[in-house]
N, C-alpha and C positions, 0 to 999 in steps of 0.2 A: 557639208557640215559647217555650222557657224562657229562662233568663238567656243573654244573648249571650256568645259566646266573644270573645277578643281580635279586633280589627279584621282578620280574615282576608280575603284576597282573595275567597274563596268567599262569605262573608257579605255583603261589599260588592256583589259581582256579583248575588247573590240579591235584595238590596234594590233594585238598579237595574232589575231585570226588571219588565215591566208588571204581572205578578202578584205583585210583591214587597211589596204593601201590608201584609200581616201582619208581615213582617219589620220594615218601617219603623215600624209601630205598636208592636211589641214593643220596639224600640230606644228609642223615645220614652218609653214607659212605664218602661223600665229606668233612665231618667235620675233618677227619684225613688226608686230603690232605697236602702234604708238601708245596703246593702253598698257602700261607697265604690268598691271595685274594679269592681263591676258597672256603676255609674253612669259611672265614668270610661271603661271599655271601650265602653259604649254611645255616649258623647259622641265618643270617638275614631273609632268606626265611622261615626257620622253625619257627622263632618268629612270623612272619606274619601269618603263618598257624595256630599256636596256638592261636593267637589273634582272628582269624576268627572263629575257632571252637576248643574249649578246648578238645574235645573228640578224635579228629582224630589222635593225636600223642600218646595217652595213650598206645596203644599196643607196642610202641617203647620206653617205659620209661626206660628199662634197658640199651639199647644201648645209649640212650640220657644221662643217668646218667654217664655211662662209658666215653662218649665223654666229658662231662662237667668236670670230674675229670682230663682227659688227656689234655684238652685244655691249651695251653700256650699263645696263642694270646689273648690279653685283649679284643678285639672286639668279639671274639668267646665266651669268658667267659661271657661278658655282656649279649649277646643274649641268651645263653643257661641258664643263671640264670633266665631270664624272662620266657623262655619256661618251665623250671621246675616248676616255681611258678604257672604257669597256668594249669599244669596237676593236675588231682584229685588223687594225690598220697596218699597212705595209708601204714600203717605198716612200714616194714623195708625200703621200697623205700622212703617213706616220711622222715624217720629218717636220711637216708643217705643224702637226699637233704638238709634237715635242717642243718646237720653238715657241709656240703659244704658251705652253705650260711653263717653260722657263721664264717667259715674260711675266706670267702671272705670279711666279715666285717672288717678284719684286713689287707686287701690288701692295697698296696701303692696307687692304683688307686682309686680316689674318686668316679669315675663313677661306678667302680666295686662294691664299698661299697654301692652306691646308688641303683644299680640294685639288690644287695643282700637284702637290706631292703625291696624293692618292692616285691621280690620273697617270703620273709618270711611273709610279710603281706598277700600275696595271698594264701600261704600255710596255714595260720592261719584262713582263712575265716570261716571254720566250726570247729575250734579247739580252744576253749576258753583258754585252758592251754597254748598253744603256743602263742596266742595273748597276754596273760599276761606277758610272757617272753620277748616279742618284744617291748611292749610299752615303757619300760625304755630306750631301745636302740634308739627308735625314738625321745624321749625327749632329750637324750644326743646329737643326731645328730642335733636337732633343735638349741641347744645351742652352740655346738662346731664343727659341721660338715663343710664340704665344702659348697659353695653356692648351688650346686646341691643337696647335701644331705639335707640342710636346707629346700629348696623348696619342695623336695619330702616328707620329714618328715611332713612338714606343711600340705601338701595335704593328707597324710595318716592318720594324727591325726584328720583331719576334720570330724565331725560327719556325718554319712551317713543317708540319708532319709529312 
C-alpha cells in the first residue's frame, strides 16, 4: 500500500479486517513520513481504527509508542495520544504512555493538553491509583485551562452511569 488517503471509511474498514495487517503496518510506517500531511492522515486514520475497535492496534503498541515519542507535528501528537489512551496497555508500556501524557500536559498546545487528559482518563479506566492522580489535574483544568480543556474536563468529571 502506498501513502494512505484521508481517513476514509473504506480504509478504516480495510484495517479492521482480519487480513488488514498490511494496511495497519503501512499506516504506522506512514507516521514517520517527512510529508506532514501523510503522517497526519495516517494518525487520524489510526485514531478512527482505535475508536472502532480498541483491540486491533494492540499488537502494534510498541511502534505506536515509538511513533508517539518521535512525533513533532502537533496533529500527529493529538491523534496518537488518543490512540494510546484507547489501547489496553499494561506494565511498562502503560507507564511509558502515562509518562508521555504527563509530558504532553505541559505542552504549549492546549489541544495537545486536552488530548493528553483524555488519554490519561482512558488509561485509568481500570486503574484506580492512576485515576486518583488524574482527578486533581482535571479539576485544575476546569478552573484554569483553555476553553477546550475546561469543556473536556467537565465531561470527564461527569459521573458515569
